[in-house]
C-alpha positions in Angstrom: 6.4 94.3 -194.1 8.3 93.6 -197.0 7.6 96.2 -200.1 8.2 94.3 -203.2 5.1 91.9 -202.2 2.3 93.8 -202.5 0.5 95.2 -205.8 -2.5 97.1 -205.4 -3.8 95.3 -208.2 -2.8 91.9 -207.6 -2.7 89.0 -205.2 -1.0 85.5 -204.6 -2.9 82.8 -207.1 -3.0 79.5 -206.0 -2.5 76.4 -208.2 -5.7 74.9 -209.4 -6.7 71.5 -208.5 -7.0 69.9 -211.7 -7.1 66.4 -210.6 -9.7 66.1 -207.8 -11.8 68.7 -206.4 -11.0 67.8 -203.0 -12.7 70.7 -201.4 -16.3 69.4 -203.0 -15.6 65.7 -202.1 -15.0 66.7 -198.3 -18.1 69.1 -198.6 -20.5 66.3 -199.7 -19.0 64.0 -196.5 -19.3 67.3 -194.0 -22.8 68.1 -195.1 -24.2 64.5 -194.3 -22.7 64.6 -191.3 -23.7 68.0 -190.0 -27.3 67.3 -191.2 -27.4 64.6 -188.0 -26.2 67.1 -185.3 -29.0 67.3 -182.5 -30.9 71.1 -182.4 -29.9 71.0 -178.8 -26.2 72.1 -180.3 -27.8 75.0 -181.7 -29.9 76.0 -178.7 -27.1 76.0 -176.7 -24.5 77.9 -178.9 -27.2 80.4 -179.3 -27.4 80.4 -175.5 -23.5 81.1 -174.9 -24.4 84.1 -177.9 -26.0 85.8 -175.3 -25.3 84.9 -172.0 -21.3 85.4 -172.3 -21.7 89.3 -173.1 -24.5 89.6 -170.4 -22.2 87.8 -168.2 -19.3 90.1 -169.1 -21.2 93.1 -168.5 -22.5 91.8 -165.0 -19.0 91.3 -164.5 -17.7 94.5 -164.7 -20.8 96.1 -162.4 -19.9 93.5 -159.7 -16.3 94.3 -160.0 -17.0 98.5 -159.6 -19.4 97.3 -156.6 -16.9 95.2 -155.1 -14.3 98.1 -154.3 -12.9 98.6 -151.5 -12.4 94.5 -151.4 -9.2 94.7 -153.2 -9.3 90.6 -153.9 -12.7 90.9 -155.2 -11.9 93.7 -157.2 -9.1 92.8 -159.3 -10.4 89.1 -159.6 -13.3 90.6 -161.2 -10.8 92.2 -163.7 -8.9 89.0 -164.4 -12.0 87.4 -165.1 -13.1 90.2 -167.4 -9.7 89.3 -169.3 -10.6 85.8 -169.5 -14.2 86.3 -170.6 -12.9 88.8 -173.2 -11.2 86.3 -175.3 -13.7 84.0 -174.6 -16.5 86.2 -175.9 -14.1 86.8 -179.0 -13.6 83.1 -179.8 -17.3 82.2 -179.1 -19.2 84.7 -180.1 -17.5 87.3 -182.0 -15.8 85.4 -184.7 -18.9 83.2 -185.2 -21.1 86.6 -185.8 -18.2 88.0 -188.1 -18.8 85.2 -190.2 -22.5 85.1 -189.8 -22.5 81.7 -188.4 -25.3 82.7 -185.5 -28.0 84.2 -187.0 -29.7 83.5 -190.2 -30.3 86.9 -190.9 -27.3 89.0 -191.0 -28.5 91.9 -189.5 -28.5 90.4 -186.3 -24.9 89.1 -186.5 -23.6 92.5 -187.4 -25.4 93.8 -184.4 -23.7 91.5 -182.6 -20.7 92.4 -183.7 -20.6 95.4 -182.6 -20.0 94.2 -179.1 -16.5 93.8 -180.5 -16.5 97.3 -180.6 -18.1 98.3 -177.1 -14.7 95.7 -175.5 -12.7 98.4 -177.6 -11.1 96.8 -180.9 -12.9 98.4 -184.1 -14.8 95.4 -185.6 -15.1 96.4 -189.0 -11.2 96.8 -190.1 -11.0 93.4 -188.2 -13.3 91.7 -189.9 -11.9 92.7 -193.1 -8.3 91.7 -192.1 -9.3 88.5 -191.0 -11.7 87.2 -193.6 -10.1 88.7 -196.5 -6.3 88.9 -195.3 -6.3 85.7 -193.1 -8.7 83.3 -194.5 -7.1 83.7 -198.0 -3.7 83.7 -197.4 -2.7 82.2 -194.3 1.1 82.2 -193.3 1.9 84.0 -196.4 4.5 86.7 -195.7 2.9 90.2 -196.5 -0.8 89.3 -197.0 -1.6 87.5 -193.6 -2.3 90.2 -191.3 -3.6 88.0 -188.5 0.1 86.4 -188.1 2.0 89.1 -189.4 1.4 91.5 -186.2 4.4 93.4 -185.7 7.8 93.8 -187.0 9.3 93.6 -183.7 9.1 89.6 -184.0 9.9 87.5 -186.6 7.5 84.7 -187.2 8.4 84.1 -191.0 11.7 82.2 -191.2 12.6 84.1 -194.5 12.2 87.4 -193.0 14.9 89.8 -192.6 16.6 89.5 -189.7 17.4 92.0 -187.2 19.3 92.7 -184.2 16.1 92.9 -181.8 15.2 89.5 -183.1 18.2 87.4 -182.0 16.7 88.0 -178.4 12.8 87.6 -179.3 12.3 84.2 -177.9 13.2 86.0 -174.5 11.4 89.2 -175.3 8.4 87.5 -175.9 7.5 86.9 -172.6 7.7 90.4 -171.7 6.0 91.7 -175.0 3.2 89.4 -175.7 1.4 90.5 -172.7 1.3 93.8 -174.9 -0.8 92.4 -177.2 -3.9 93.6 -176.9 -2.6 97.3 -175.7 -0.9 97.8 -179.0 -4.4 96.5 -180.7 -6.6 98.8 -178.9 -4.5 101.8 -179.1 -1.9 101.5 -182.2 -2.9 98.9 -185.0 -6.6 99.9 -185.5 -5.7 103.4 -186.1 -2.7 102.0 -188.2 -5.0 100.3 -190.3 -7.0 103.4 -190.8 -4.6 106.1 -191.4 -1.6 104.4 -192.8 -1.5 104.0 -196.8 1.3 101.6 -196.3 -0.9 99.1 -195.0 -1.9 96.0 -197.0 -5.6 96.5 -195.6 -6.0 99.9 -196.5 -4.4 99.0 -200.1 -7.1 96.4 -200.5 -10.3 98.1 -198.9 -12.0 101.5 -199.3 -13.0 102.5 -195.7 -16.3 104.1 -196.0 -16.2 107.5 -193.9 -18.9 106.3 -191.1 -16.6 103.9 -190.1 -14.1 106.5 -189.5 -16.6 108.5 -187.3 -17.4 104.9 -185.5 -13.6 104.2 -184.6 -13.2 107.4 -182.6 -17.4 106.9 -181.2 -16.3 103.3 -179.7 -12.6 104.1 -178.6 -14.1 107.3 -176.7 -16.9 105.1 -175.4 -14.2 102.4 -174.0 -12.0 104.9 -172.0 -15.4 106.1 -170.8 -16.4 103.1 -169.0 -12.8 101.6 -168.1 -11.7 105.0 -166.8 -14.1 107.8 -165.9 -17.0 105.7 -165.0 -15.0 103.7 -162.0 -13.0 106.9 -160.9 -16.2 109.3 -160.9 -19.5 107.4 -160.4 -17.7 104.7 -157.9 -15.2 107.0 -156.7 -12.7 104.6 -157.2 -8.5 106.2 -156.9 -7.2 106.5 -160.4 -4.4 104.1 -160.2 -6.7 101.3 -158.6 -8.7 102.0 -162.4 -5.4 102.2 -164.0 -4.1 98.7 -162.4 -7.7 97.0 -162.8 -7.3 98.1 -166.4 -3.5 96.3 -167.3 -4.6 93.4 -165.0 -7.9 92.7 -167.6 -5.5 94.0 -170.9 -2.3 91.8 -169.7 -5.0 88.8 -168.9 -6.4 88.8 -172.5 -3.7 89.5 -174.3 -1.4 86.1 -172.6 -5.1 84.4 -173.0 -5.5 85.4 -176.3 -2.2 84.6 -177.9 -2.1 81.2 -176.3 -5.3 80.4 -178.4 -4.8 82.3 -181.5 -1.3 81.7 -182.4 -0.6 77.9 -182.1 -3.0 77.1 -185.0 -0.7 78.7 -187.5 2.7 79.8 -186.1 4.2 76.7 -185.1 7.4 74.4 -186.1 5.2 71.9 -187.7 3.3 74.4 -190.1 4.8 75.5 -193.3 5.2 79.4 -194.3 5.4 79.1 -198.1 7.4 81.6 -200.2 5.2 82.8 -203.0 6.9 83.4 -206.4 8.0 86.1 -208.7 4.7 86.6 -210.1 2.9 86.0 -206.9 2.1 82.2 -207.3 1.5 79.8 -204.4 3.3 76.5 -204.9 -0.2 74.7 -204.1 -3.5 74.5 -204.2 -5.9 76.3 -201.9 -6.9 73.3 -200.0 -3.0 72.3 -199.8 -2.2 75.2 -198.9 -4.5 75.4 -195.9 -3.7 71.9 -194.1 -0.1 72.6 -194.6 -0.1 75.7 -192.7 -3.0 75.2 -190.5 -3.4 72.5 -187.7 -5.8 71.3 -184.9 -5.6 71.7 -181.2 -6.8 69.5 -178.6 -9.8 68.2 -180.4 -11.0 65.8 -177.9 -11.0 68.1 -174.7 -14.5 69.1 -173.6 -13.6 71.8 -171.7 -11.1 73.6 -174.6 -14.2 72.7 -177.1 -16.7 74.7 -174.9 -14.1 77.6 -174.4 -12.4 78.2 -177.8 -15.5 77.6 -180.2 -14.0 76.4 -183.4 -10.3 77.5 -182.6 -9.2 74.4 -181.6 -10.9 72.8 -184.9 -9.2 75.4 -187.0 -8.3 73.3 -190.0 -12.4 72.3 -190.4 -12.6 76.1 -190.0 -10.6 77.2 -192.8 -11.8 75.1 -194.9 -15.6 75.8 -194.4 -15.3 79.3 -192.5 -19.3 79.7 -192.6 -19.7 76.6 -190.8 -20.3 77.4 -187.3 -18.4 75.6 -184.6 -20.9 73.3 -183.3 -20.2 71.3 -186.2 -17.0 71.3 -186.2 -16.2 67.6 -184.4 -18.0 66.0 -187.2 -16.3 68.2 -189.8 -13.0 67.3 -188.5 -13.3 63.3 -188.4 -14.6 63.6 -192.2 -11.5 65.8 -193.0 -9.2 63.7 -190.9 -10.5 60.6 -192.7 -10.5 61.9 -196.4 -7.0 63.5 -195.8 -5.4 60.0 -194.6 -7.0 58.5 -197.8 -5.7 61.1 -200.4 -2.4 61.2 -198.5 -2.8 65.2 -197.5 -1.7 66.7 -194.5 -3.8 66.8 -191.6 -2.1 68.0 -188.2 -3.3 67.6 -184.6 -1.8 68.6 -181.5 -2.2 68.5 -177.5 -2.8 72.4 -176.2 0.8 72.0 -174.4 2.6 70.6 -177.5 1.4 73.5 -179.7 2.3 76.1 -177.3 5.7 74.6 -177.2 5.8 74.3 -181.3 5.2 77.9 -181.2 8.3 78.8 -178.8 10.4 76.6 -181.0 9.4 78.8 -184.2 10.1 82.2 -182.3 13.2 81.0 -181.4 14.5 79.0 -184.3 13.6 82.6 -186.0 15.6 84.2 -183.2 18.8 82.1 -183.6 18.5 82.6 -187.7 18.4 78.9 -188.4 16.4 76.9 -190.4 13.3 75.4 -188.3 14.6 72.0 -189.8 17.6 72.4 -187.5 15.2 72.6 -184.0 16.5 69.4 -181.9 14.4 69.7 -178.7 
């Protein structure tokens, strides 16, 4: 992370939208459309919020009971890896934005399921809402994109020898994504004074206790329960954990990275006085893209991550309204000559690889020709 970017008392500043308040105009159109959405969608959304976590718990016990049938046993861990990400997309992410229940306490209660899954919900919510939503694709400030110094995502980042081969090693290291999150990243964010989130947020003491309690709980039910109560050999337990985490890592990165970290999105440089060279709404449109918004399967399982532009403009709008909101945003952007980008899922993944490769070769992303 570039040290000269950070000042605990300052943050990047966007240009003022002096001529037309685009966000206000888009909001008027979106509010009019979402009022027409059928109440059935709301009921289906809340059903998923309850059903998916219960399904995950059921898969957990089914998997343990299926031993010694190795096919069923490892298939169970594979499905748990997939549903871990689906739960994050459609449940955890939504309750973190208070988008599910009217009472915030209910949203906070369901957010604890993220801690049960092994990640720390408190520090992730702070990273996501304070850093990522305010400063997407800004080097040193977007903590969701800038995960590790091992990979060069920002074109103007310092180039190292390791970065020269990152487009090859990504296929080996990306599956380790959740290992880093569960075992390293959460603890760094809590204890390392160099982390930008530590300079931005004062973490209550109770959250430190919760960090260790839920990490212990996760370790207990992932390793001790299968080994002690179900007499499953420890190596089989460990192999199941690896399969679950590898699966979830690959699936998570395939969903989380393309809406921002791809070749056709911008990575604006912050000026000497922490000035961003665009207005807030222009920045969101230049750094964010939508993914396959006409695919019902992706809609169902990705929540609002494929309708990502609308989510960044209206983070407190539930994903069930995103289709209508996106139509209004796309139409308004075309009328006012603003950027709006949408790609197929396959094209977005290719664009992410092209970005990683361009940065590995230390060339301008505009030089990419394939």
